[in-house]
VOGU-3710 file (C-alpha; in Angstrom, 3 decimals, decimal comma):
1> mrtktkpvtt> 133,748/166,646/247,630  134,316/164,522/244,566  132,882/165,653/241,241  132,076/163,477/238,273  133,988/164,288/235,134  132,031/164,340/231,926  133,187/161,895/229,291  134,558/163,380/226,098  131,825/163,632/223,506  132,093/163,366/219,749
11> rinvslsepl> 129,659/164,735/217,222  128,344/162,252/214,659  126,143/162,527/211,605  122,968/160,414/211,608  120,373/160,228/208,839  116,718/159,791/209,757  113,741/159,263/207,503  111,524/162,330/207,192  108,561/160,681/208,958  110,752/159,597/211,885
21> lqelrelvpp> 112,349/163,032/212,145  108,912/164,651/212,104  107,754/162,401/214,948  110,884/163,242/216,926  110,229/166,944/216,417  106,602/166,556/217,522  107,392/164,517/220,629  110,692/165,864/221,942  111,395/169,567/222,517  114,337/171,005/220,520
31> rernqfivel> 116,749/171,427/223,438  116,055/167,899/224,711  116,560/165,894/221,507  120,264/165,225/221,902  119,829/163,858/225,431  116,819/161,835/224,276  118,874/160,196/221,522  121,862/159,587/223,820  119,656/157,888/226,440  117,936/155,827/223,775
41> ierevkrlkl> 121,271/154,597/222,409  122,552/153,844/225,937  119,453/151,721/226,648  119,776/149,871/223,356  123,490/149,203/223,899  122,699/147,754/227,358  119,994/145,565/225,808  122,322/144,303/223,074  125,065/143,546/225,613  122,576/141,585/227,722
51> ikalelsfga> 121,464/139,581/224,686  125,097/138,837/223,838  125,811/137,709/227,422  122,750/135,465/227,391  123,786/133,938/224,076  127,326/133,319/225,352  126,039/131,661/228,517  123,509/129,473/226,711  123,979/125,860/227,735  125,871/126,684/230,924
61> wsdedyphlk> 123,044/125,094/232,939  122,321/121,429/232,439  119,440/119,584/234,117  121,676/116,537/234,328  124,133/118,491/236,482  121,389/119,557/238,916  118,917/116,671/239,243  117,855/117,976/242,664  116,494/121,183/241,053  114,203/119,774/238,344
71> tpedidrwvr> 110,849/121,069/239,573  109,664/124,399/241,009  109,070/122,573/244,294  112,688/121,357/244,287  113,889/124,921/243,768  111,621/126,242/246,537  112,977/123,583/248,909  116,575/124,486/247,981  115,987/128,237/248,465  114,263/127,574/251,790
81> slreaichvl> 117,231/125,514/252,985  119,634/128,325/252,003  117,567/130,860/253,905  117,407/128,612/256,954  121,192/128,136/256,878  121,716/131,897/256,674  119,308/132,469/259,576  121,130/129,822/261,600  124,494/131,506/260,973  123,075/134,950/261,806
91> gtks> 121,138/133,649/264,794  117,818/134,952/263,506  114,454/133,247/262,974  113,510/132,003/259,522
//
């Protein structure tokens, strides 16, 4: 059986405003605060990475390059044709 190894952790010092710290204390039990903060940072890092990826890919799609996909109906027709082709290859009904 394979076990997951825990990543090395490093302690950091973070300053919070008194009102924010008080809210944290009221909402999150003492022994759960570290995990709460870690999960919060992980979520925010994922969000920031997604934003960065979206910004980097901005402009990759051009309507001029795909004139056959201008309207929602065009897209529906295209998706339907893909599904039908897959069903044909698999020998199943669409």
